[in-house]
N, C-alpha and C positions, 0 to 999 in steps of 0.2 A: 794592430796599430802601425800605421807608417809614417813618417816623416817627411815634412815639407821643409824641403830643400831649396838654396837659392841656385838657377841654373846656368850654365855659361851662356856668354849673354855677347861675345865676340872677344877676341885678341886683344884690342886695347881696353878692355874694361873688366877691371876686378874685384869692384865691391861696385855698391850700391847704399842705399837710404831708402828705410820701408817709410811710402810717403803715407799708405794709411791703408787697413783692414777692413774690407768690405760684408767681413763676420764679423762675428763675435762667440768667445767658446760655449761650446754648448749647442751652437747652430748646425742645422743637419744639413748638410750641403750636397749636391750631384757630382757625379763626374764630368769635368769640363766648365764647373762655375768659378769665377774668378774669384780667388781669397785674398789677395792682395794686391796694391799698385807698387811698385818697386821704381824708384827716381835713380836714374844714372846720369853719368855726364854729358849724356847726349840723348836720351829718350826715357821715357817711362815703358817700362814692360810691368805687363800685370800675368801673376800667377795664377794657374789654373788646379784644380782641383784632381790627381790622377787616379782616383776614385771616389763611389759616394760613400757617405760615411757621416761621423759628428765632428766637429772643430775640438777636441781633447783641450789644448794646451797651445797658449800665443805665446813661444819663448823670447820673441825681439819685439818691441813695442814701434809705434810710432816714431819716427825721428832717429833710430837707430840705426847706425852704419853695420851692413854686415858685407859678409866676405860670398865667393862662389864656393857653393857648395856647403855652405853653413846650415845648419838644421835652424829653423826660424819657426817650428810649431809642427803640432803632433795631429794628427787624423784618423779617428777609429774607424776601422770596417766597420761596414753596415748602413743599411739606408735609413738609420731611427733610432737605433737602440741605444744611443748615448755610450757610454764608458764602459759599461757594463758589472759598476759597481753595485748597482740597485740590485740585479739579478741574484746576488750574493747574500743582501739582506736577510731573505728569510732562513737561509741555512745557518746565520748566524743567528738569529731569533730561537732557531730550534735547538742549537745546540748550548745556549743560554736557561732555556726551558730546562734541558736535562742536569746541569749542573750542580753539583751537591753543593750546600750550604759553606761546607767549611772549604769548599775551593774557589769559594765564590770572588771574584777581583776586589782589588781596594779599591773604594769609593776615591774618585778625582781628588784632588784640593780646590775647594772653592775658586772661583774665578776673582781674579784679581780685576780693579777698576782701571780702564785704560786710561794713557794719559790723553791729554787734551789733543796734542798733536795726534795720536791716532786716530783720528775721528771719520765714521765711516767713509765720508767723500772722501778725506784724504788717502785710508784704505783702497777704494777704488781706483784710483786717479795713475793712467799709464806716467811711465818714468820720464817720457818727454812734455807729459803736462807738469809734472810736477818741477824740471830745471827751467821749464819756462814761467812758472809761479814766482820760482824764486829769485827768477833773472829780473820781474816786473812788479816783485815785491807786494803780491797776489795773496792772498789767503785762500787756500782750496776751497773751505767752507763755506764762500761765499760766491764760489763760481755755480753759476748753472749752467745742469748739463743734459746735452739733448739725448742722453743714452738712456733706454728704455727701464734699465738695474742703477741706471745712476753714478756710472762710470763716467770719469773727469778727461775727456782728451785733450789736446793739442787745443783742437781748432776751437773748444772751448773757453782755453785761460785766453785766446786772442782776441774772441769776442767780448771779453768783460771790460765792460770799464772801469779803469782805473786810474783815473786821471787827479782824482783827489785823494791821496793817500793819507792814511789816519794819522793826526799828529801823536808825537809820543812824549808821554808825561815824565818834568822833568826826574831827577832823584829825592824821595825823601829828603837825604840826608844835610842836602843845600837848601839854602834861601833862595826863593827866584830872583834874578838877576835885575835891576833895573831896564826894561827896554830902551833900546837907543834908539835914537831917531836914524831912519834908513838915509842911506847916502844918496844923494841928487840922482833922479834917472835909476834907481834901484827899484828892483820889484820885492814885495814883501813874501810872493808866494812862489810855489817853485811851478815854473813852466810845465806843463803837459808833456811827455815826450812819449813816444812808441817805439819799440826796440825789435827787429824785424832779423830774424838769421836769414843769411844768404839760402837760396833753394840752392841745390849740388849743382844743377845745371849753371844757373848764373854764377857761383864761384869759379866752374871752370871756363865760362865763357870771360870774364875777371881775369882769369890767371892766364887764357891765351892772350890776349889784348894787350898785356902787358909785356909777354914773351915776345909779341910778333915786333911790340917798339925796341924793346931791348937787345932783339939776334938779327933784326933786317937793317940794313942802310935804307930806312923807307921814305921816298920822295913821291911827290903829286904834282901831274902836270894837265892843265885846265884848256877846255876848249865851249863852243857851243856849237848849239846844232839848231837849225833852221828846219823845223817840223812841219811847215807847210805843206811837202809833196806827202808825208805819211799819212797826216791827217786828210787828204785828202782821197789818198787811196782806199783809207779804212770809211772817210763818209758814202766813195762811190759802190766800195764790195763788203761793208760791212752784215747788209743784210742775206745776199746771195749766198757769204761764205754762213754764216751763223745755220742757215736755211740747210746746206750742202754738208756741212760736218757737224751741227749741232753744238758750236761751240763758238763764244766771241772773238771777233778779230782784235786783239789789244795791240798795246807797243812790245810787251817783251818778244816776242817773236822776231818782232823786226830788229831788236836789240842783239837778240843772242843767235840771229842770222850774220850781224855786222860783226859781231864781236869773233866769232867765227874765221869769218870772212880774213879777217886781221891780223888772225895767229898765224893762219897760212902762211901770209906773208912774212911774219915777225915770229919764228917757232920759240925763240928763247924767252918770250913772255908766257910759251903755256909748257913751263918747262920748271923744275925743284933743284934744288940745291944740297946735295948726297957727301958730305963732308967736303973735298975737294974738288968733286967731279959737280957737271952739271947735267941731268937728267931729260933731255928732252921730248917730250911726249907726243907721239902720232895720232894720237886721239883725241876727241875732243869732248870731255865730260864738263857739262858748264853749270855750278853751281847757282843757285837762284836765293838770294836771302830773304828770309819769311819770316815776320814778327808774329812771334806766337804769344800764348800767356805767360809763356816761364821766361823767354825771353828770346834773341833771334837765334834762329838755326838755317843751317843753307843746308835742304837737299840738293840733290844731283838731278841734271835731264841728261841722262846716257845718252853716247856716241850723236850731240847736237847735230853735227855733219850731215848726217844721213836721212834727218825728219823733218818735214814741211812743215809748213807753218800751223799746219791746222794740228798734227804730231806734237808739234811745241805748247801750244797754248794747250792742249787737254794733258800732256805730261805738267806744265808748269801748275794748272788748275787741281790737280788729281794730286799732285804733293802740297801745293798749299793747304788744302782741305785736310791731309793727314796730318800736318804742322797745329794745326789749330784743334784739330779733335786729339790729337796728343797719341796720333797710331802709326805716328813714323818708325820705321824697322831701321836697324843700322845699317843696313846695307842702302838705304835710301840717302845717307849722310856721306860716305866713306867714298874716297878717292875724286873728287872735282880736281880739274884741270887747271881752273881759271873761275873767276867768282862775279857775280852783277847786283847790285845791290841798288834799290830804288829807296830813296829816302823821299821822293817827289809825293810819293801815295800821303806823306805825312805832310807836307807843306812845304819841305826844305828847299831854298832856292840855291845854296852854292853848300858842299860840305868835303871833307877829306876823309874817304873811307879808309879803313884798316884794314891790311893784307889780312889773307886767312891763310896760315902757315898749314903746312907747308909751298903752297902756291907763293908766287913772286907777282902776281899782278890782280886788280880788283877795278872794276868799272862803278861808278858811280852815277847814276841816274837823279835827276832833279824835278822839280816842277817846270811844267808848261806855263810859259806868262807870255804876255804880248809885252814887245818892246820894239821902241823905233829903229828901225832898222835901213842904214843905206844900201839903196839898189844901185845908181849910179853918184856918177857925181851931182846929179840934180833931184834925185827922188829920192824919199823918204816912206817905207810904208812902218806900219804897224805888223809885225811877223810873231807867230808861237815860236819861242824859242826855248832850249833849254841848254842849261850848262851841263856838260859832262867834264868829270875827272877817272883819272886814270892813276892810281897809286903802284907803284910798283919798287922792287928793292933793287937800289941801285947796285948792290954789288956783281950782279952778273947783267942788268940791263943798263945802257948808256942812254942820258938823257934825248938826244938824237931819237934815238928808236923807239923810246916812249912818247916823245910828241909825234912822230913819223905814223905809228900804230894809232893814236888818238886819232890824227888829221883822218885815217885810213877810213876809222869807224864811222865819222863824222859824215866824208862823203859819200860811203857805202847806204847809210840812210839819210841823206840828203837827196838820192837817187834810188828810190825803192825799187826799181824794176830792174839795177843792175843786184838784188842781191839775189835775184833767179839765178843770175849765170858766177857771183862769185863768193855766196856761201855754198 
């Protein structure tokens, strides 16, 4: 019999939460089969069987917090023999047959009827399901289980409709009080609510965002970019670009190139604060914020200054695909020097991005929208315009430096050919 342990998952991760078991007790598994999914602060990790056998026991249930190296289940060796207990039963029966009557064991006491709370459904509910049911006031015996053996899991409780709690009868010793008229505008029933526990990742995001606002002297400066030239280049080159590189020519490669060019001119924005020291980074690992099911993640495009447009687009597409399929590795998320976030994909016209600490700068992109622009003193034209925002840590970045950085990004984007030189 072997133990299923929580593996080491990186220097910054010491614990995780059992997200879900893929197999049940008694199931036969092969070496390499995924046993469970573990949710950490940054990524979800699949734990696989190190050998073939039968899942003997699940020690830590879904929703429980576990630490690195902790045993969370046991697996028996073999390809389908179970726990080995049935093999010993014939021997036990044989021994029973030759036992003299004088040595016969004392018959067991008659079974005692179980209390109502110990119904089968309650006995086979996971601890996380029991806890969630208590929080929501749900009777477990009313929850419909999707499990073949009737075990109630957390997802079963979540999907249970509990919008109308059963009324509680008044104590028999007291006469019912005369009903009072409800106050004006009040409701005579309990309005339905649903309580959901934050996922570990969402809780970590919340903690880091608050921490960023409490520890950094964060300010934001804004500008706008005329996207006419970039849209013209994309229109003329997108077909040949895709034919040659098998990837679409998007906006992110232009913005990544422009950010790298501006960071080279203003190195303090590509830095971090370590105590009383400023650590200037001589490399350009650009984080690209991606919205995934569990919340925002920021995978990193490594050495962006050394990549061409096609390489940047392919790297971003690969990282975004991993984020949405929940297959990002810790190495994909660590070590960024600056971040770009694009709220425009959701229709945001203007926003203030929050720093991705310990970084000291983040660029916010927004929706492209036609707006009337003065070309000169006599002419107006409708141009595709985008507001851009730079949030920065004022502790080491002066306002003038932040403004000039953003102007540099604007100038590079409005003259895309310059990105071949400046990037």
